[in-house]
GULOFI-543435 format. One record per residue: chain; residue number from 1; x, y, z of N, C-alpha, C in turn. Coordinates in steps of 0.05 Angstrom, whole numbers, plus 5000, padded with zeros to 4 digits. Example, Ala and Ser with C-alpha at 12.3 -4.5 7.8 and 13.67 -1.06 7.14 Angstrom:
+--------+-----+------+------+------+------+------+------+------+------+------+
| cadena | num |  n.X |  n.Y |  n.Z | ca.X | ca.Y | ca.Z |  c.X |  c.Y |  c.Z |
+--------+-----+------+------+------+------+------+------+------+------+------+
|      A |   1 | 5264 | 4886 | 5156 | 5246 | 4910 | 5156 | 5264 | 4934 | 5156 |
|      A |   2 | 5257 | 4955 | 5142 | 5273 | 4979 | 5143 | 5258 | 5001 | 5157 |
+--------+-----+------+------+------+------+------+------+------+------+------+
***
This chain:
+--------+-----+------+------+------+------+------+------+------+------+------+
| cadena | num |  n.X |  n.Y |  n.Z | ca.X | ca.Y | ca.Z |  c.X |  c.Y |  c.Z |
+--------+-----+------+------+------+------+------+------+------+------+------+
|      A |   1 | 2093 | 2291 | 7301 | 2111 | 2286 | 7282 | 2113 | 2256 | 7268 |
|      A |   2 | 2113 | 2259 | 7241 | 2109 | 2233 | 7227 | 2137 | 2220 | 7226 |
|      A |   3 | 2134 | 2195 | 7212 | 2160 | 2172 | 7214 | 2179 | 2190 | 7198 |
|      A |   4 | 2177 | 2204 | 7174 | 2193 | 2214 | 7160 | 2209 | 2236 | 7172 |
|      A |   5 | 2194 | 2254 | 7188 | 2207 | 2273 | 7204 | 2223 | 2266 | 7227 |
|      A |   6 | 2214 | 2242 | 7240 | 2229 | 2229 | 7264 | 2256 | 2219 | 7250 |
|      A |   7 | 2255 | 2207 | 7227 | 2279 | 2195 | 7218 | 2299 | 2222 | 7209 |
|      A |   8 | 2293 | 2239 | 7199 | 2307 | 2262 | 7192 | 2320 | 2275 | 7217 |
|      A |   9 | 2302 | 2276 | 7236 | 2315 | 2289 | 7265 | 2337 | 2270 | 7272 |
|      A |  10 | 2330 | 2243 | 7274 | 2353 | 2228 | 7283 | 2378 | 2225 | 7269 |
|      A |  11 | 2375 | 2230 | 7237 | 2396 | 2232 | 7222 | 2413 | 2254 | 7226 |
|      A |  12 | 2397 | 2275 | 7234 | 2411 | 2305 | 7237 | 2425 | 2302 | 7263 |
|      A |  13 | 2410 | 2294 | 7284 | 2427 | 2288 | 7312 | 2450 | 2274 | 7310 |
|      A |  14 | 2448 | 2252 | 7295 | 2475 | 2235 | 7290 | 2501 | 2252 | 7280 |
|      A |  15 | 2489 | 2265 | 7258 | 2508 | 2282 | 7243 | 2519 | 2305 | 7262 |
|      A |  16 | 2502 | 2317 | 7278 | 2513 | 2336 | 7296 | 2531 | 2327 | 7318 |
|      A |  17 | 2524 | 2303 | 7325 | 2543 | 2289 | 7346 | 2567 | 2283 | 7335 |
|      A |  18 | 2568 | 2273 | 7312 | 2591 | 2268 | 7293 | 2610 | 2289 | 7289 |
|      A |  19 | 2596 | 2315 | 7279 | 2612 | 2338 | 7276 | 2622 | 2348 | 7303 |
|      A |  20 | 2610 | 2347 | 7324 | 2618 | 2360 | 7353 | 2643 | 2340 | 7362 |
|      A |  21 | 2645 | 2312 | 7347 | 2663 | 2297 | 7356 | 2687 | 2305 | 7337 |
|      A |  22 | 2688 | 2325 | 7317 | 2706 | 2330 | 7299 | 2708 | 2319 | 7275 |
|      A |  23 | 2685 | 2308 | 7265 | 2682 | 2296 | 7237 | 2671 | 2321 | 7219 |
|      A |  24 | 2687 | 2331 | 7204 | 2679 | 2352 | 7186 | 2662 | 2344 | 7162 |
|      A |  25 | 2665 | 2317 | 7156 | 2647 | 2310 | 7133 | 2615 | 2306 | 7139 |
|      A |  26 | 2614 | 2301 | 7167 | 2584 | 2306 | 7180 | 2572 | 2331 | 7173 |
|      A |  27 | 2588 | 2352 | 7182 | 2577 | 2375 | 7181 | 2571 | 2382 | 7149 |
|      A |  28 | 2589 | 2373 | 7130 | 2585 | 2379 | 7105 | 2559 | 2367 | 7095 |
|      A |  29 | 2552 | 2343 | 7107 | 2528 | 2328 | 7098 | 2503 | 2349 | 7104 |
|      A |  30 | 2504 | 2358 | 7136 | 2486 | 2378 | 7142 | 2482 | 2399 | 7122 |
|      A |  31 | 2504 | 2412 | 7115 | 2504 | 2436 | 7095 | 2488 | 2427 | 7066 |
|      A |  32 | 2496 | 2403 | 7058 | 2484 | 2395 | 7034 | 2454 | 2388 | 7035 |
|      A |  33 | 2444 | 2382 | 7063 | 2414 | 2378 | 7063 | 2400 | 2404 | 7066 |
|      A |  34 | 2413 | 2426 | 7075 | 2401 | 2452 | 7085 | 2412 | 2473 | 7070 |
|      A |  35 | 2426 | 2472 | 7050 | 2436 | 2494 | 7035 | 2415 | 2507 | 7020 |
|      A |  36 | 2399 | 2493 | 7006 | 2378 | 2502 | 6989 | 2359 | 2519 | 7007 |
|      A |  37 | 2352 | 2514 | 7029 | 2334 | 2526 | 7044 | 2344 | 2552 | 7055 |
|      A |  38 | 2374 | 2553 | 7062 | 2387 | 2577 | 7072 | 2391 | 2595 | 7048 |
|      A |  39 | 2397 | 2584 | 7023 | 2399 | 2602 | 6998 | 2374 | 2613 | 6993 |
|      A |  40 | 2349 | 2599 | 6994 | 2326 | 2608 | 6987 | 2317 | 2636 | 7004 |
|      A |  41 | 2321 | 2630 | 7030 | 2320 | 2651 | 7050 | 2339 | 2680 | 7043 |
|      A |  42 | 2362 | 2673 | 7038 | 2381 | 2691 | 7028 | 2372 | 2707 | 7002 |
|      A |  43 | 2361 | 2690 | 6983 | 2351 | 2704 | 6959 | 2327 | 2725 | 6965 |
|      A |  44 | 2310 | 2717 | 6984 | 2291 | 2731 | 6994 | 2299 | 2763 | 7003 |
|      A |  45 | 2325 | 2758 | 7014 | 2334 | 2785 | 7028 | 2351 | 2799 | 7009 |
|      A |  46 | 2368 | 2786 | 6992 | 2390 | 2799 | 6978 | 2386 | 2799 | 6948 |
|      A |  47 | 2368 | 2785 | 6936 | 2361 | 2786 | 6909 | 2379 | 2777 | 6890 |
|      A |  48 | 2403 | 2766 | 6902 | 2421 | 2760 | 6878 | 2437 | 2733 | 6889 |
|      A |  49 | 2447 | 2718 | 6873 | 2461 | 2695 | 6880 | 2489 | 2702 | 6896 |
|      A |  50 | 2502 | 2721 | 6888 | 2529 | 2719 | 6901 | 2524 | 2730 | 6927 |
|      A |  51 | 2508 | 2748 | 6936 | 2506 | 2758 | 6963 | 2493 | 2735 | 6979 |
|      A |  52 | 2475 | 2718 | 6965 | 2461 | 2697 | 6981 | 2481 | 2676 | 6987 |
|      A |  53 | 2502 | 2672 | 6966 | 2521 | 2650 | 6974 | 2539 | 2660 | 6998 |
|      A |  54 | 2545 | 2685 | 6997 | 2561 | 2696 | 7023 | 2543 | 2693 | 7046 |
|      A |  55 | 2517 | 2702 | 7041 | 2503 | 2700 | 7071 | 2501 | 2673 | 7074 |
|      A |  56 | 2494 | 2652 | 7060 | 2495 | 2621 | 7068 | 2519 | 2611 | 7080 |
|      A |  57 | 2542 | 2621 | 7070 | 2569 | 2616 | 7085 | 2570 | 2626 | 7110 |
|      A |  58 | 2563 | 2651 | 7115 | 2563 | 2663 | 7141 | 2548 | 2645 | 7158 |
|      A |  59 | 2521 | 2642 | 7150 | 2501 | 2626 | 7166 | 2512 | 2600 | 7176 |
|      A |  60 | 2522 | 2585 | 7158 | 2534 | 2557 | 7164 | 2559 | 2562 | 7182 |
|      A |  61 | 2574 | 2580 | 7177 | 2598 | 2584 | 7197 | 2586 | 2589 | 7225 |
|      A |  62 | 2565 | 2605 | 7225 | 2552 | 2614 | 7252 | 2542 | 2587 | 7264 |
|      A |  63 | 2531 | 2570 | 7248 | 2515 | 2545 | 7254 | 2536 | 2526 | 7268 |
|      A |  64 | 2563 | 2525 | 7253 | 2582 | 2507 | 7263 | 2596 | 2518 | 7286 |
|      A |  65 | 2602 | 2542 | 7290 | 2614 | 2551 | 7310 | 2595 | 2552 | 7339 |
|      A |  66 | 2570 | 2549 | 7334 | 2551 | 2550 | 7359 | 2540 | 2522 | 7361 |
|      A |  67 | 2548 | 2502 | 7348 | 2535 | 2475 | 7342 | 2535 | 2462 | 7370 |
|      A |  68 | 2553 | 2468 | 7391 | 2551 | 2458 | 7416 | 2530 | 2471 | 7430 |
|      A |  69 | 2520 | 2489 | 7426 | 2495 | 2505 | 7437 | 2470 | 2495 | 7429 |
|      A |  70 | 2469 | 2480 | 7409 | 2444 | 2464 | 7398 | 2434 | 2446 | 7419 |
|      A |  71 | 2412 | 2451 | 7429 | 2404 | 2435 | 7453 | 2382 | 2411 | 7440 |
|      A |  72 | 2374 | 2417 | 7414 | 2353 | 2394 | 7410 | 2325 | 2397 | 7416 |
|      A |  73 | 2318 | 2423 | 7431 | 2293 | 2430 | 7433 | 2279 | 2435 | 7412 |
|      A |  74 | 2288 | 2442 | 7392 | 2269 | 2445 | 7365 | 2289 | 2428 | 7346 |
|      A |  75 | 2283 | 2427 | 7321 | 2290 | 2408 | 7300 | 2317 | 2426 | 7291 |
|      A |  76 | 2338 | 2411 | 7280 | 2357 | 2428 | 7270 | 2352 | 2447 | 7247 |
|      A |  77 | 2335 | 2439 | 7229 | 2327 | 2458 | 7208 | 2314 | 2487 | 7218 |
|      A |  78 | 2295 | 2481 | 7243 | 2285 | 2508 | 7255 | 2306 | 2522 | 7268 |
|      A |  79 | 2326 | 2510 | 7280 | 2347 | 2527 | 7294 | 2364 | 2540 | 7274 |
|      A |  80 | 2370 | 2524 | 7250 | 2386 | 2535 | 7230 | 2372 | 2563 | 7215 |
|      A |  81 | 2348 | 2562 | 7214 | 2328 | 2581 | 7203 | 2332 | 2603 | 7220 |
|      A |  82 | 2332 | 2597 | 7247 | 2334 | 2623 | 7265 | 2356 | 2637 | 7262 |
|      A |  83 | 2377 | 2620 | 7258 | 2404 | 2635 | 7256 | 2406 | 2648 | 7229 |
|      A |  84 | 2394 | 2634 | 7207 | 2391 | 2651 | 7178 | 2377 | 2675 | 7186 |
|      A |  85 | 2353 | 2674 | 7197 | 2335 | 2698 | 7197 | 2351 | 2720 | 7212 |
|      A |  86 | 2361 | 2713 | 7238 | 2376 | 2735 | 7251 | 2396 | 2747 | 7235 |
|      A |  87 | 2411 | 2730 | 7222 | 2435 | 2741 | 7203 | 2423 | 2758 | 7183 |
|      A |  88 | 2402 | 2752 | 7169 | 2391 | 2765 | 7147 | 2379 | 2793 | 7159 |
|      A |  89 | 2369 | 2793 | 7182 | 2353 | 2814 | 7191 | 2378 | 2834 | 7201 |
|      A |  90 | 2398 | 2826 | 7208 | 2422 | 2842 | 7219 | 2432 | 2856 | 7192 |
|      A |  91 | 2435 | 2840 | 7170 | 2444 | 2851 | 7148 | 2431 | 2870 | 7133 |
|      A |  92 | 2406 | 2865 | 7138 | 2384 | 2886 | 7126 | 2381 | 2909 | 7139 |
|      A |  93 | 2386 | 2907 | 7165 | 2387 | 2936 | 7183 | 2410 | 2949 | 7174 |
|      A |  94 | 2434 | 2936 | 7165 | 2457 | 2946 | 7155 | 2451 | 2960 | 7129 |
|      A |  95 | 2439 | 2946 | 7111 | 2438 | 2948 | 7081 | 2409 | 2965 | 7077 |
|      A |  96 | 2390 | 2960 | 7094 | 2366 | 2970 | 7085 | 2354 | 2962 | 7060 |
|      A |  97 | 2356 | 2932 | 7057 | 2347 | 2918 | 7034 | 2333 | 2892 | 7035 |
|      A |  98 | 2309 | 2892 | 7028 | 2293 | 2867 | 7035 | 2269 | 2861 | 7012 |
|      A |  99 | 2269 | 2838 | 7005 | 2248 | 2833 | 6987 | 2236 | 2806 | 7001 |
|      A | 100 | 2209 | 2808 | 7008 | 2195 | 2784 | 7018 | 2188 | 2767 | 6998 |
|      A | 101 | 2182 | 2744 | 7008 | 2173 | 2717 | 6990 | 2197 | 2708 | 6975 |
|      A | 102 | 2201 | 2684 | 6979 | 2224 | 2670 | 6967 | 2223 | 2671 | 6939 |
|      A | 103 | 2251 | 2670 | 6929 | 2254 | 2673 | 6901 | 2242 | 2652 | 6885 |
|      A | 104 | 2224 | 2657 | 6865 | 2211 | 2637 | 6851 | 2225 | 2621 | 6833 |
|      A | 105 | 2248 | 2624 | 6827 | 2267 | 2602 | 6818 | 2273 | 2580 | 6836 |
|      A | 106 | 2274 | 2586 | 6862 | 2280 | 2569 | 6883 | 2258 | 2550 | 6886 |
|      A | 107 | 2230 | 2565 | 6882 | 2209 | 2550 | 6888 | 2196 | 2535 | 6862 |
|      A | 108 | 2209 | 2541 | 6841 | 2196 | 2531 | 6816 | 2193 | 2498 | 6815 |
|      A | 109 | 2173 | 2490 | 6807 | 2166 | 2461 | 6806 | 2167 | 2454 | 6776 |
|      A | 110 | 2190 | 2433 | 6775 | 2199 | 2426 | 6747 | 2174 | 2408 | 6732 |
|      A | 111 | 2155 | 2395 | 6750 | 2138 | 2379 | 6735 | 2113 | 2396 | 6718 |
|      A | 112 | 2114 | 2425 | 6724 | 2096 | 2437 | 6707 | 2106 | 2446 | 6679 |
|      A | 113 | 2084 | 2445 | 6663 | 2095 | 2457 | 6634 | 2099 | 2485 | 6634 |
|      A | 114 | 2109 | 2493 | 6610 | 2114 | 2522 | 6609 | 2093 | 2543 | 6614 |
|      A | 115 | 2070 | 2535 | 6606 | 2047 | 2552 | 6615 | 2043 | 2556 | 6645 |
|      A | 116 | 2038 | 2534 | 6656 | 2034 | 2533 | 6687 | 2058 | 2547 | 6701 |
|      A | 117 | 2082 | 2543 | 6691 | 2103 | 2558 | 6703 | 2103 | 2588 | 6701 |
|      A | 118 | 2092 | 2596 | 6677 | 2091 | 2621 | 6670 | 2069 | 2635 | 6690 |
|      A | 119 | 2046 | 2621 | 6690 | 2024 | 2634 | 6710 | 2034 | 2634 | 6735 |
|      A | 120 | 2050 | 2613 | 6745 | 2060 | 2611 | 6772 | 2078 | 2636 | 6778 |
|      A | 121 | 2096 | 2644 | 6755 | 2113 | 2666 | 6758 | 2095 | 2693 | 6759 |
|      A | 122 | 2077 | 2693 | 6748 | 2061 | 2719 | 6747 | 2046 | 2723 | 6775 |
|      A | 123 | 2038 | 2697 | 6784 | 2028 | 2698 | 6810 | 2043 | 2705 | 6830 |
|      A | 124 | 2068 | 2696 | 6830 | 2091 | 2699 | 6851 | 2096 | 2734 | 6852 |
|      A | 125 | 2096 | 2743 | 6824 | 2103 | 2773 | 6824 | 2081 | 2788 | 6837 |
|      A | 126 | 2054 | 2779 | 6831 | 2028 | 2793 | 6844 | 2028 | 2791 | 6871 |
|      A | 127 | 2036 | 2766 | 6884 | 2040 | 2763 | 6915 | 2060 | 2779 | 6926 |
|      A | 128 | 2086 | 2779 | 6910 | 2106 | 2797 | 6920 | 2099 | 2825 | 6924 |
|      A | 129 | 2083 | 2835 | 6906 | 2074 | 2863 | 6904 | 2056 | 2867 | 6925 |
|      A | 130 | 2038 | 2848 | 6929 | 2018 | 2851 | 6952 | 2034 | 2848 | 6982 |
|      A | 131 | 2052 | 2833 | 6981 | 2067 | 2834 | 7007 | 2082 | 2854 | 7019 |
|      A | 132 | 2085 | 2878 | 6997 | 2098 | 2902 | 7002 | 2082 | 2920 | 7025 |
|      A | 133 | 2054 | 2911 | 7023 | 2036 | 2924 | 7043 | 2033 | 2917 | 7069 |
|      A | 134 | 2051 | 2893 | 7073 | 2049 | 2879 | 7101 | 2073 | 2894 | 7118 |
|      A | 135 | 2067 | 2891 | 7142 | 2087 | 2898 | 7162 | 2112 | 2878 | 7160 |
|      A | 136 | 2133 | 2883 | 7168 | 2158 | 2869 | 7165 | 2150 | 2840 | 7178 |
|      A | 137 | 2141 | 2842 | 7206 | 2136 | 2816 | 7221 | 2114 | 2797 | 7207 |
|      A | 138 | 2096 | 2812 | 7193 | 2071 | 2801 | 7178 | 2086 | 2784 | 7155 |
|      A | 139 | 2102 | 2796 | 7141 | 2115 | 2787 | 7116 | 2130 | 2763 | 7127 |
|      A | 140 | 2147 | 2766 | 7147 | 2166 | 2744 | 7154 | 2146 | 2717 | 7165 |
|      A | 141 | 2129 | 2725 | 7178 | 2112 | 2703 | 7184 | 2095 | 2686 | 7161 |
|      A | 142 | 2086 | 2704 | 7144 | 2074 | 2695 | 7116 | 2097 | 2675 | 7101 |
|      A | 143 | 2119 | 2686 | 7099 | 2140 | 2671 | 7086 | 2150 | 2644 | 7100 |
|      A | 144 | 2156 | 2647 | 7123 | 2159 | 2620 | 7141 | 2139 | 2602 | 7138 |
|      A | 145 | 2114 | 2611 | 7141 | 2090 | 2595 | 7141 | 2084 | 2580 | 7114 |
|      A | 146 | 2081 | 2594 | 7095 | 2072 | 2590 | 7069 | 2094 | 2577 | 7052 |
|      A | 147 | 2117 | 2589 | 7049 | 2141 | 2583 | 7034 | 2158 | 2564 | 7042 |
|      A | 148 | 2160 | 2562 | 7070 | 2180 | 2544 | 7084 | 2163 | 2524 | 7099 |
|      A | 149 | 2139 | 2522 | 7099 | 2119 | 2502 | 7113 | 2128 | 2499 | 7141 |
|      A | 150 | 2136 | 2521 | 7156 | 2139 | 2521 | 7185 | 2116 | 2522 | 7200 |
|      A | 151 | 2115 | 2508 | 7221 | 2090 | 2511 | 7240 | 2090 | 2536 | 7257 |
|      A | 152 | 2066 | 2543 | 7268 | 2065 | 2566 | 7286 | 2088 | 2564 | 7305 |
|      A | 153 | 2086 | 2544 | 7316 | 2109 | 2539 | 7338 | 2139 | 2541 | 7327 |
|      A | 154 | 2147 | 2532 | 7305 | 2169 | 2532 | 7296 | 2175 | 2565 | 7289 |
|      A | 155 | 2157 | 2579 | 7276 | 2158 | 2605 | 7268 | 2168 | 2620 | 7297 |
|      A | 156 | 2152 | 2611 | 7319 | 2157 | 2622 | 7347 | 2184 | 2620 | 7354 |
|      A | 157 | 2195 | 2597 | 7351 | 2224 | 2590 | 7361 | 2245 | 2605 | 7339 |
|      A | 158 | 2235 | 2609 | 7316 | 2255 | 2625 | 7298 | 2256 | 2649 | 7303 |
|      A | 159 | 2230 | 2664 | 7306 | 2229 | 2697 | 7310 | 2226 | 2705 | 7336 |
|      A | 160 | 2224 | 2687 | 7356 | 2218 | 2699 | 7382 | 2190 | 2708 | 7390 |
|      A | 161 | 2173 | 2708 | 7369 | 2148 | 2719 | 7372 | 2128 | 2700 | 7389 |
|      A | 162 | 2107 | 2707 | 7404 | 2092 | 2691 | 7413 | 2072 | 2675 | 7392 |
|      A | 163 | 2064 | 2652 | 7395 | 2049 | 2636 | 7376 | 2022 | 2651 | 7368 |
|      A | 164 | 2012 | 2663 | 7388 | 1984 | 2679 | 7385 | 1991 | 2703 | 7366 |
|      A | 165 | 2011 | 2717 | 7372 | 2019 | 2738 | 7352 | 2021 | 2730 | 7329 |
|      A | 166 | 2036 | 2707 | 7323 | 2043 | 2695 | 7300 | 2016 | 2691 | 7279 |
|      A | 167 | 1997 | 2675 | 7300 | 1971 | 2669 | 7286 | 1955 | 2693 | 7275 |
|      A | 168 | 1960 | 2714 | 7295 | 1945 | 2739 | 7283 | 1960 | 2754 | 7263 |
|      A | 169 | 1985 | 2750 | 7263 | 2001 | 2767 | 7237 | 1993 | 2748 | 7212 |
|      A | 170 | 1990 | 2724 | 7215 | 1987 | 2706 | 7190 | 1955 | 2711 | 7181 |
|      A | 171 | 1938 | 2712 | 7196 | 1910 | 2718 | 7196 | 1909 | 2746 | 7183 |
|      A | 172 | 1919 | 2769 | 7191 | 1917 | 2794 | 7180 | 1929 | 2793 | 7153 |
|      A | 173 | 1956 | 2781 | 7153 | 1967 | 2786 | 7123 | 1950 | 2771 | 7101 |
|      A | 174 | 1939 | 2750 | 7110 | 1920 | 2729 | 7093 | 1897 | 2751 | 7084 |
|      A | 175 | 1887 | 2764 | 7101 | 1863 | 2783 | 7095 | 1875 | 2804 | 7076 |
|      A | 176 | 1896 | 2820 | 7084 | 1910 | 2838 | 7067 | 1917 | 2828 | 7039 |
|      A | 177 | 1927 | 2806 | 7036 | 1934 | 2792 | 7013 | 1912 | 2788 | 6994 |
|      A | 178 | 1889 | 2776 | 7008 | 1866 | 2769 | 6995 | 1852 | 2792 | 6979 |
|      A | 179 | 1856 | 2817 | 6994 | 1843 | 2843 | 6984 | 1863 | 2852 | 6963 |
|      A | 180 | 1887 | 2849 | 6966 | 1906 | 2865 | 6945 | 1903 | 2845 | 6921 |
|      A | 181 | 1905 | 2821 | 6921 | 1906 | 2798 | 6898 | 1879 | 2799 | 6884 |
|      A | 182 | 1855 | 2803 | 6898 | 1831 | 2806 | 6887 | 1831 | 2831 | 6865 |
|      A | 183 | 1839 | 2853 | 6875 | 1840 | 2878 | 6858 | 1865 | 2873 | 6835 |
|      A | 184 | 1884 | 2861 | 6840 | 1900 | 2852 | 6820 | 1888 | 2837 | 6799 |
|      A | 185 | 1877 | 2819 | 6806 | 1859 | 2800 | 6783 | 1840 | 2813 | 6774 |
|      A | 186 | 1825 | 2833 | 6784 | 1805 | 2846 | 6772 | 1811 | 2867 | 6750 |
|      A | 187 | 1841 | 2872 | 6751 | 1851 | 2895 | 6730 | 1851 | 2882 | 6706 |
+--------+-----+------+------+------+------+------+------+------+------+------+
***
């Protein structure tokens, strides 16, 4: 863990402690730090801003009501992402709707010019199309690893899958994506 991660973890733990003591503004700060992350995951599942807003609200309500159960074994964003993923998967099972890979608008880098952003959008569409050939677990592992920068251990904490299974899913997914994207760019 680097110094920045350590400082963020300490900040989050202080805000959690303050929230548990009844300070609602402290939890509001946690929401402001992690809303974009939860919204991006919501956009992956629900494809629209309105449903993603409702999803984010539900996730933060669950996090708030279960905050006393947060033990600190993992970081707060890992714990929150676990809640978000479980909430989204439950909603998906009810609605049977899922679009893997984060919404490209959430990931758009403002430092690129119009041409690079256009190429990036086309690439994201190609990746999205290729991800359709992955199993659900492979798609989730790829998304958490590459688009949310989670480690294998964090993905294990979020999904409940063993670390070696996650490594296997990511390895297999990269191979499938490489083949699918090679054929896409050859066309």
